[in-house]
GUVO-88757 format. One line per field, with one value per residue (C-alpha): residue in three letters; z, y, x; residue number from 0. Coordinates in steps of 0.1 Angstrom, whole numbers, m for minus. Layout:
N
residuo [ALA:...]
c3 [Z:...]
c2 [Y:...]
c1 [X:...]
num [NUM:...]
END
This chain:
419
residuo [MET:ALA:GLU:ASP:LEU:VAL:GLY:ASN:ALA:LEU:VAL:GLY:GLN:SER:GLY:GLY:PRO:THR:ALA:VAL:ILE:ASN:ALA:SER:VAL:ALA:GLY:PHE:ILE:ALA:GLU:SER:LEU:ASN:ASN:ASN:GLU:ILE:GLU:GLU:ILE:TYR:GLY:THR:ILE:ASN:GLY:VAL:LEU:GLY:ILE:LEU:GLN:GLU:ASP:PHE:ILE:ASP:LEU:ALA:SER:GLU:SER:GLN:GLN:THR:VAL:ARG:GLY:LEU:LYS:HIS:THR:PRO:GLY:ALA:ALA:LEU:GLY:THR:CYS:ARG:TYR:LYS:LEU:LYS:LYS:GLN:ALA:ASP:PHE:GLU:ARG:VAL:LEU:GLU:VAL:PHE:LYS:ALA:HIS:ASN:ILE:ARG:TYR:PHE:PHE:TYR:ALA:GLY:GLY:ASN:ASP:SER:GLN:ASP:THR:ALA:ASP:LYS:ILE:SER:LYS:LEU:ALA:GLN:GLU:GLN:GLY:TYR:ASP:LEU:ARG:VAL:ILE:GLY:ILE:PRO:LYS:THR:ILE:ASP:ASN:ASP:LEU:PRO:VAL:THR:ASP:HIS:CYS:PRO:GLY:TYR:GLY:SER:VAL:ILE:LYS:TYR:ILE:SER:THR:THR:VAL:ARG:GLU:ILE:ALA:ALA:ASP:ASN:GLU:ALA:MET:GLY:GLN:HIS:ASP:LEU:VAL:GLN:ILE:VAL:GLU:VAL:MET:GLY:ARG:ASN:ALA:GLY:TRP:ILE:ALA:ALA:GLY:ALA:ALA:LEU:ALA:LYS:ARG:ARG:ASP:HIS:PRO:HIS:ASP:ALA:PRO:HIS:LEU:ILE:TYR:LEU:PRO:GLU:VAL:ALA:PHE:SER:THR:GLU:LYS:PHE:VAL:ALA:ASP:VAL:GLN:ARG:VAL:LEU:LYS:ARG:GLU:LYS:SER:CYS:MET:ILE:VAL:VAL:GLY:GLU:GLY:LEU:ILE:ASP:ALA:ASP:GLY:ASN:TYR:VAL:SER:ALA:ASP:GLU:ALA:THR:ASP:SER:PHE:GLY:HIS:ALA:GLN:LEU:GLY:GLY:ALA:ALA:ASP:TYR:LEU:LYS:SER:LEU:VAL:GLU:GLN:HIS:LEU:PRO:GLY:ILE:LYS:ALA:ARG:THR:VAL:LYS:LEU:GLY:MET:ALA:GLN:ARG:ALA:ALA:ALA:HIS:ALA:GLY:SER:LYS:THR:ASP:ALA:ASP:GLU:ALA:TYR:LEU:ALA:GLY:GLN:ALA:ALA:VAL:LYS:ALA:ALA:ILE:MET:GLY:GLU:THR:ASP:LYS:MET:VAL:THR:LEU:LEU:ARG:GLY:ASP:GLN:ASP:HIS:TYR:THR:VAL:GLU:THR:GLY:LEU:ALA:PRO:LEU:ALA:ASP:ILE:ALA:ASN:GLY:VAL:LYS:LYS:LEU:PRO:ARG:GLU:TRP:ILE:ASN:GLU:ASP:GLY:VAL:SER:MET:ASN:HIS:GLN:PHE:ILE:ARG:TYR:ALA:GLN:PRO:LEU:ILE:GLN:GLY:GLU:THR:VAL:VAL:PRO:TYR:ASP:ASN:GLY:LEU:PRO:VAL:PHE:ALA:LYS:LEU:ASP:LYS:VAL:ARG:VAL:ASP:LYS:LEU:LEU:PRO:ALA:TYR:GLU:LEU]
c3 [m322:m315:m332:m314:m291:m279:m249:m212:m185:m153:m122:m92:m60:m45:m14:17:14:18:28:m9:m30:m34:m48:m77:m83:m83:m109:m130:m129:m138:m168:m180:m181:m205:m231:m258:m263:m228:m228:m193:m162:m138:m106:m95:m59:m40:m69:m89:m66:m80:m115:m109:m92:m119:m91:m107:m98:m121:m111:m136:m115:m84:m76:m83:m46:m37:m63:m49:m14:m24:m25:13:22:35:30:m4:m15:m40:m15:m19:m17:m15:m37:m61:m95:m94:m118:m155:m150:m130:m158:m184:m162:m160:m198:m201:m178:m197:m230:m215:m203:m232:m209:m232:m205:m172:m145:m113:m84:m63:m54:m68:m67:m82:m111:m117:m118:m143:m165:m166:m175:m203:m217:m218:m236:m262:m266:m273:m296:m273:m277:m241:m227:m192:m171:m135:m110:m83:m47:m16:17:16:m13:m26:m62:m87:m114:m99:m78:m50:m46:m38:m2:11:18:39:60:69:76:101:117:120:136:160:169:178:199:218:223:241:264:269:277:306:320:315:340:318:324:296:263:239:209:179:154:118:87:60:50:32:29:55:37:63:93:77:72:110:107:94:130:139:137:116:137:166:163:197:188:187:171:186:170:137:130:93:74:53:83:100:136:164:200:214:193:202:239:235:213:240:268:248:243:279:292:273:271:296:273:242:214:189:155:142:109:112:87:109:102:119:106:90:71:93:106:143:147:123:124:107:88:54:31:m3:m19:4:24:61:86:103:136:169:163:190:215:206:213:245:257:250:270:300:297:293:310:345:359:325:316:280:263:229:204:174:149:127:104:119:99:65:73:89:64:91:88:51:28:1:m22:m18:m25:m55:m70:m64:m83:m110:m114:m119:m146:m163:m164:m184:m207:m214:m223:m246:m264:m270:m242:m224:m201:m183:m149:m143:m126:m108:m121:m100:m117:m115:m101:m65:m63:m61:m92:m104:m137:m147:m168:m178:m171:m183:m158:m161:m146:m116:m108:m77:m76:m44:m43:m12:7:m6:19:12:27:60:83:93:128:110:131:116:82:64:44:11:26:41:8:m9:16:29:m3:m1:32:22:25:44:30:39:55:62:98:111:147:156:135:99:71:45:11:7:m28:m36:m54:m80:m92:m129:m140:m141:m175:m167:m145:m111:m107:m81:m64]
c2 [69:37:29:43:18:29:13:13:16:m4:2:m20:m20:m50:m61:m40:m3:27:63:73:44:64:93:70:63:101:106:77:93:128:115:92:120:138:110:104:68:60:59:47:48:19:7:m29:m36:m56:m60:m92:m105:m77:m87:m123:m112:m85:m59:m26:10:40:63:91:96:106:143:162:170:133:126:154:140:107:124:126:95:64:28:15:34:7:m21:m46:m83:m109:m133:m153:m163:m200:m220:m215:m209:m178:m163:m172:m155:m123:m121:m130:m100:m77:m86:m82:m46:m37:m32:m23:m7:m24:m7:m25:m7:m31:m48:m78:m104:m79:m71:m109:m112:m83:m99:m132:m115:m96:m128:m146:m117:m118:m156:m151:m121:m97:m62:m51:m28:m36:m12:m17:12:7:4:m9:5:m22:m3:m36:m36:m41:m15:15:39:38:30:53:46:43:80:83:52:63:98:85:60:86:110:83:74:110:112:80:90:121:99:75:103:113:78:61:57:36:8:11:m7:4:m19:m6:m33:m22:m39:m53:m89:m96:m62:m36:m5:5:m2:17:47:52:64:97:104:112:149:158:159:141:105:96:103:75:50:37:2:m8:m45:m54:m86:m80:m85:m120:m117:m128:m130:m124:m93:m80:m82:m65:m38:m30:m30:m6:19:17:26:58:66:68:45:23:26:m3:m4:m39:m51:m79:m100:m103:m136:m156:m169:m199:m177:m185:m158:m152:m150:m162:m180:m214:m199:m185:m162:m171:m163:m187:m159:m165:m145:m123:m104:m109:m98:m71:m97:m119:m92:m83:m118:m117:m85:m101:m133:m118:m84:m87:m54:m38:m30:m38:m23:m30:m9:m27:m1:m26:m12:23:28:24:42:74:100:127:122:117:130:155:143:107:117:138:110:85:108:112:74:71:98:82:48:62:82:51:29:55:57:19:6:m27:m53:m25:m10:27:33:64:76:99:127:128:164:173:188:160:155:125:115:84:55:20:m15:m49:m65:m97:m79:m67:m98:m117:m100:m84:m54:m56:m27:m23:m37:m7:16:m1:8:m19:m22:m37:m16:19:35:56:89:71:58:92:109:84:85:122:137:112:126:162:183:175:161:186:168:188:185:187:189:181:150:143:141:114:109:82:70:69:36:37:1:m9:m33:m69:m86:m122:m151:m153:m170:m196:m188]
c1 [m18:m38:m70:m100:m117:m151:m168:m172:m145:m143:m121:m116:m97:m79:m60:m53:m65:m42:m48:m46:m60:m93:m73:m64:m101:m107:m80:m94:m129:m117:m96:m123:m148:m125:m124:m151:m139:m152:m189:m198:m176:m182:m167:m167:m178:m151:m127:m129:m156:m178:m170:m180:m212:m218:m220:m212:m219:m222:m193:m203:m234:m214:m213:m181:m179:m179:m152:m131:m136:m121:m87:m87:m108:m91:m102:m113:m145:m154:m147:m119:m111:m84:m102:m80:m94:m86:m106:m110:m147:m139:m119:m145:m172:m151:m150:m187:m195:m172:m188:m223:m215:m192:m162:m133:m111:m103:m82:m71:m56:m36:m3:16:m13:m38:m15:m11:m49:m52:m25:m44:m77:m60:m43:m77:m93:m66:m70:m107:m101:m120:m106:m98:m72:m60:m39:m28:m27:0:m11:6:18:45:63:76:63:92:101:83:105:78:41:12:3:38:45:14:20:56:45:19:43:71:46:34:70:77:46:53:89:78:57:86:110:87:83:116:144:168:143:117:116:88:82:62:51:44:33:56:55:87:103:113:103:76:98:127:104:103:139:124:112:148:156:186:218:201:214:200:164:139:136:168:165:148:144:138:130:161:184:183:173:196:184:220:225:190:197:230:214:188:214:235:207:194:229:226:189:160:141:146:122:122:103:99:84:58:78:109:128:155:188:170:146:116:92:98:60:33:0:m4:m33:m28:m48:m63:m30:m11:5:12:m9:16:15:31:67:64:51:80:105:87:91:128:132:113:133:168:166:151:139:133:97:86:55:41:21:7:m5:m23:m49:m45:m13:m29:m61:m46:m58:m54:m16:m16:11:0:28:14:m22:m12:8:m20:m43:m17:m14:m52:m51:m21:m37:m66:m43:m22:m52:m67:m33:m36:m15:m25:m10:9:10:16:50:64:97:119:138:176:179:184:149:124:103:82:66:47:59:46:59:46:22:42:72:52:31:43:77:90:113:135:150:185:210:234:207:209:238:264:247:217:193:194:191:217:215:207:174:166:172:149:120:120:104:75:61:61:29:m3:m35:m63:m91:m123:m137:m172:m181:m145:m141:m129:m154:m149:m165:m191:m202:m239:m233:m260:m261:m258:m285:m274:m277:m266:m277:m261:m228:m219:m186]
num [0:1:2:3:4:5:6:7:8:9:10:11:12:13:14:15:16:17:18:19:20:21:22:23:24:25:26:27:28:29:30:31:32:33:34:35:36:37:38:39:40:41:42:43:44:45:46:47:48:49:50:51:52:53:54:55:56:57:58:59:60:61:62:63:64:65:66:67:68:69:70:71:72:73:74:75:76:77:78:79:80:81:82:83:84:85:86:87:88:89:90:91:92:93:94:95:96:97:98:99:100:101:102:103:104:105:106:107:108:109:110:111:112:113:114:115:116:117:118:119:120:121:122:123:124:125:126:127:128:129:130:131:132:133:134:135:136:137:138:139:140:141:142:143:144:145:146:147:148:149:150:151:152:153:154:155:156:157:158:159:160:161:162:163:164:165:166:167:168:169:170:171:172:173:174:175:176:177:178:179:180:181:182:183:184:185:186:187:188:189:190:191:192:193:194:195:196:197:198:199:200:201:202:203:204:205:206:207:208:209:210:211:212:213:214:215:216:217:218:219:220:221:222:223:224:225:226:227:228:229:230:231:232:233:234:235:236:237:238:239:240:241:242:243:244:245:246:247:248:249:250:251:252:253:254:255:256:257:258:259:260:261:262:263:264:265:266:267:268:269:270:271:272:273:274:275:276:277:278:279:280:281:282:283:284:285:286:287:288:289:290:291:292:293:294:295:296:297:298:299:300:301:302:303:304:305:306:307:308:309:310:311:312:313:314:315:316:317:318:319:320:321:322:323:324:325:326:327:328:329:330:331:332:333:334:335:336:337:338:339:340:341:342:343:344:345:346:347:348:349:350:351:352:353:354:355:356:357:358:359:360:361:362:363:364:365:366:367:368:369:370:371:372:373:374:375:376:377:378:379:380:381:382:383:384:385:386:387:388:389:390:391:392:393:394:395:396:397:398:399:400:401:402:403:404:405:406:407:408:409:410:411:412:413:414:415:416:417:418]
END
């Protein structure tokens, strides 16, 4: 048992929200309230930006009803950011704020870049001899964090996408006369986990169900093969439904569609893969109608189609993070470990932040069929358990009701900081 460390706990959210990232905060709050070592429970507004600006809220003052409501509320209740701590002064400021507020436990819910940030903050605290325990909480719809079996947020996004594919397929079936191509663009920068998840829309023993073609970043794109794929499907089906990941690349490793602009972490701004495929249909297949659906932010905010399994595991990850820190762990991220038995089970583990930071877990090539545009039983067996159960969202006057934090501000103790 680690030596008791008494002080305040701080949680932040970073990067793109998911349908269940707030469930992790709910788990964090519930577990923090159970521990005498944690005196005050704070949330930072907009991730590391809130730390730099000393913008904290008192999470212990939120009602239990609001905390429970976080479990079915999409978005990031604390606010999020994509700010990168660049200069040494930024890191020094983080530690200065932590010292002023006696932050001894820091939890960061985020993806690869967020865990890298958490790791660097922890290393600086160690260099300065400041006793701080830092635990990462996994979050990303992309499902591309190394080490963990899967990521909270992934199950809900593929449940929504597969539901949407089934709904659009019913519309296409009514409209198509072997002349309709429907292209659904989904997120996924460098890994095809999200696009692959659309394969769950197919009913068992119905190989001709939509989606008929899935294009993944892991499989280099060929125009000639694409045209032949579409022609093959349209000979057989009244319409051809395609799901494409935004990170689709060509044989040279270049994105088929990307803006020149990049975010603060240097990542290309993606989007437009569906329009690119539409243009190829129009160019090479005269007389064929092509339509596009870009799900965009809707896919990561769709709490109404959320997976109960996903929400429960996100909550579990928040709890596990606090338990690990109280036990003396630091510089780790909570991982989800799948049991070996046929019946799906999961438990939490820990992995060094340095093993997570900036790594990317690709979709295994052996889970993709030889045709390069469909998934095999290994992927289905992996993904199917993650979408089980429905998140119960309360409704009022016909519309969903989401939790909203009161956000009682913590007094600032330091001079303002210039970003």
